[in-house]
N, C-alpha and C positions, 0 to 999 in steps of 0.2 A: 925585175922586168919579167922573168920567167913566171914568177909567182902571180903577177898581175894577169898574164896571158892565160895561165891555168884557171885563175878565178873567173875570167871572162868566158872561157870555154865551158866551165862547169855551170856558170849562170845560164849560158845559152842552152845547154843540154836540159837543164831543169825547166827553163821557160818554154822551150819549143813545144813540148806536148800540150801545154795550156793554150798557146797561141794557135796551134794548128789543129786542135781537137775539134772534130765536126759534131754537129748535133746528132744524137742518136736517131737512127732512121726508124722512128716509131710514131704512130698517130693514135690518139685516144679518141674514140667515138662513143657517144652515148648510145646505149642499146635499149630497145623496148622489149627485148626478149621474144619468145614465142615465134610465130611465123615471120615476124619482121627480121629477127636476128638470123634465122635459118636462111631466108632469102638473101639477106645482105651478105652473109658469109659466102654463099655459093656464087652469087653473081657480081658482087662488088669487092668484098674484103680480100678473099683469096686470090682472085685474078689481079687485083691491084698490087698485092704484095709480089705476085709472080712477075709482074711487068716492071715494077719500080724498085723492089727490094725493101719497101717501107712496110714494116710490120704493123698490123692493126690490132689494137687492144681495146676492149669494150669496158664501159663503166655504166651502171644503171642509175636511175633516179635523177634525171636532169630537172633543175628548177632555175628560174631567173635569179633566185637568191644565191644559188651556187655560182652562177655567172658573175654576180656582183662580188662575191668573196674572191673568186679567181682573179678578177680584174684588179682588186685591191692588194691581194697578197702575192700575186704572180706565181702561185702554186696551182697547177692545172690538173684537175681530176679528169677532164675531157677537153678536147680541142674543138670538136664538132658535135652538133646535135641537130635533130630535126624537130621543128616546132610549127604550130599553126600561125596564121597571120596575126591574130591578136598578140601573141607572145613576141612576134617580130617587132610590132609597134611598141610594146612595153620595153623591149630590149633597146630599141632605138631611143626612146624617151629617156632611158637611164644610162645611155652611152655604154652599152655592154657588148656591142657587136663589132667585129673587125670589118672594115669596109671591103667590098668585093675588089679583089686584085685582078683587074682586067688585063694585066700583063701575063697572068697565069690562067685565068678563066676565059675560055673561048666564047665570048658573048655571041659571036656570029653563028655559032653552031646550034643555038636554041632560040625560040621566039622571044622577043623583047619583053613580053609580059611575064616571063618566068623570073625576071629580076625584080624583086620587090624590096625597096629600101636596101639594107645591107644583107640581103638574103637571096637565095636562089631556089626556085620551086623544083621539086623532084617528083612528088606523087601526091595523089589525093586519096582520102579515105572517107567513108561514110560512117556516121553514127546513127544507128537505126533502132527502132523498137524491135525487140526480139522476145517472143513469148512461147510458152510451153503449150503445145497443141494437145496434150492430154488433159490440160486444165481448161483451156478455152478452145472453141472450134476454130479450125483453120479459116482465115479470112475475117474473123470476127473483130479483131482490133486493127484499125487502120490509121488512126490519128493520135496525136498527143492528148487531145481531149478524151479519147477512149482510155488512154493510159491513166489519166487522172481520175477517171470515173470509177470510184471504188464501190459504188452501189451496183452498177451493171457488171463490173469485172472485179469482184473481191479477190484478194490474194496479196502475197508479198511482192514488193518491188525492190529494184536496185537502180540507183542513178549514179552517174559519175561525178567525181570531184573535179573533172575538167569543166570549170565553171562557165567558160564561154559557150559551151554546148548546152549545159543544163539551164542557163538563163534563157536561151532561145526556146528550149522545150517548155519551160514554165510559161513563157509569154504566149506561145502557140496554144498551150492548154487552156489559157485564160481567154482565148478568142481573138488574139491579135493576128491579123492576116500576115502572111510571110513577107509581103512587100511593104509592110508598115512597121517592121521591127525596130527601125532606127528613126530617131535617136532612142537608145535603150532606156526604158522606164524601169529603173531598178526597184523602186517601191512596189510597182505592180508585179514584177518578177518575184520578189520575196513574199508578197501576199499569196501568190500562187503556190510557191514552195511550201508555205505554211500549211496549205490544204493537203499536200501529199506527204508531208514529212512523217506522220505517224505510220504510214504504210511502207516507208523505205527502210528495209532491214539493213542494208549495207550501202554505204557510199563508196563505190569501188574506185580504185586508183590505177589499176593495171589491167591490160587486156586479158591475161591468163586468169586473173581473179574473177572477172565477171563471167568468163567462159566456164570456170569451175562452178560458180554459183548457179548458173542456169543448167549446166550439164548434170549436176548432182541433185537438182530439184530443190535447192535451198531457197531459191526465189522463183516466182512464177513468170515474171516478166522483168525486163530491164532495158535500159539504153545499152547498146553494145557497139564497139568498134566493128565495122563490117568484116574485117579480116578474121576476127575471132568468132563472130556469128557464123561465117561461112565454114570455118574449120569445125565448129561444133556441129553444124548441120551435116557436113560431109562425113563426120564420125558416126552418124546414125542417130544422133540425139533428136527427140521429137520437138523441134523448134521451127518457128517460122520467122523469117526476116522480112520486115515491112519496109518497102521502098518509098512509100508516101511520107513526105515531111522529114526525110533524112537530111542531116546537115552535111554539106560538102565541105570538108576541110582540106584546103590546099596546104600541103606540108612543105616546109622550106628548110634547106640546109643553112645553118648559121655557124659562124666561127667565133669563138670566145676572144674578146678583145685583149690584145697583148700577148697571145700565145706565141712562143718562139717557133712553133711548128705551123704557122699560118701558111707558109709556102706549100708544105705537104698537103694541108687541108684543101687549098684551092685546086691543087693538082688532082686530088681525089674527087672533089665535086665535079670537076670537068670530066673525069673518067666515068663517074656514076651516071652522068646524063647522056652518054653515048646511047643511041636509040635501042640497040639490041640489049644492052645491059639494063637500061631503064625498063624495057619490056620484061626481061627475065625476072628482075626483082619484083615487079608488080604482079606478074603471073603467079609466082610462088608465094608472094606475101599477101595476095588477094587485095591489091591496091589498084588504083587507076593511074596510068602514066600521065605526066604533065607535058612531056615532050611528044607532040603529035606524031612525029616520025616513028615513035616506038610502036604505034599500032600497025606498022608494016610487018612487025614480028609477032603479032597477036592474032590468033584464030578467032572467028566469030563466036565459037563456043566459049573461049576464054574471056572474050569481051563481055559476055553475059554476067560475069562476076565482078565487073569493074565499075565503080561509081562514076567514072568519067565517060562511060558509055552514053552516047547521045540519047538513047531511048529513055534514060532516067532523068534527063535534064529538066523536064517539066515538073518533076516531083521533088527536086532538090531545093534545099534552103541554103543559099550561098551567104557566106559571112562577108560583112563589110569589116575587113581587118582593122582599118584605121579607127572607125568609130567604136568598134568593140574594144579594141586595144586601149583606147583612151579612158574607158571606165573600169578596166580590169583591176587596176591596183586597189581602188576603193572598194570594188565589188568583192575581191578576194578577201580583204580584211573583214568586211562585213559578213561574208559567208563563214569564215572561221569562227567568228563570234556567234553567229546564228546556229551553227552546229552544236555548240556547247550549251545552248539554252534549253 
């Protein structure tokens, strides 16, 4: 009898730590590096850790393919990422996103339009033409047709591997009006890309990469995420950022389906959208806040560098995330084959 009791007690001691063990208080967030990570660390990551005790760790290189692997293997390199609307649609189509937990996320604190499918809008960024003013006169390049015009503007180019943006630029360069982009004509887009391909020295994949290419003079013009173009200009580099025909990308927080840290993730997203935090992140990261109340914490001078500034609205090309997202899987496969040709 004593032996049985001791065995039961021993079993209880061994089992108790497993039963009572809490999830580590850590959250893995995809990082885009550069100004994005610096702004996120200052205004979001460190204050969130101070408030909740949840440690933030970053991981680079988010792709929907990694989301798919995570959902299948239950091994998570990251729990949260920020992506554009077309990627949200792709993720929804492939069942890769955790549903918004409205028990944790305070929907009443933000406009209803910030919730898009299983994602929540945080900020917007522009992808603009940026060119070297020692190579071309200031104000000389104003459209994507100019960018494609290698006779009037000879020189090396760089375009992004973010295909949803590059498809739009190719169609605009081919004369498609910005209000007639949809439904996407992929054949026309690739014919346009065929024309510019010989002049594209680098197909960039990260913001710091294109910033260095332009800053070092390795390319004369390129598509550039606005945050990196602004940082480059502020460093004294001879570049001009073109606001005409820039794509307005509304960027959304998404949570990887099945992550055991989904609770921490929605708590963080709720925190990140507090107006003052949203403003601080966008000021330092050179983005535009999507929470309108964030502009209460933005000066008029700071708003000049924000793509959500109302003065830029007439020049912006807005994505139709659903219709772009619906073609992205086939377009991405075709693009990878096209690059190898």
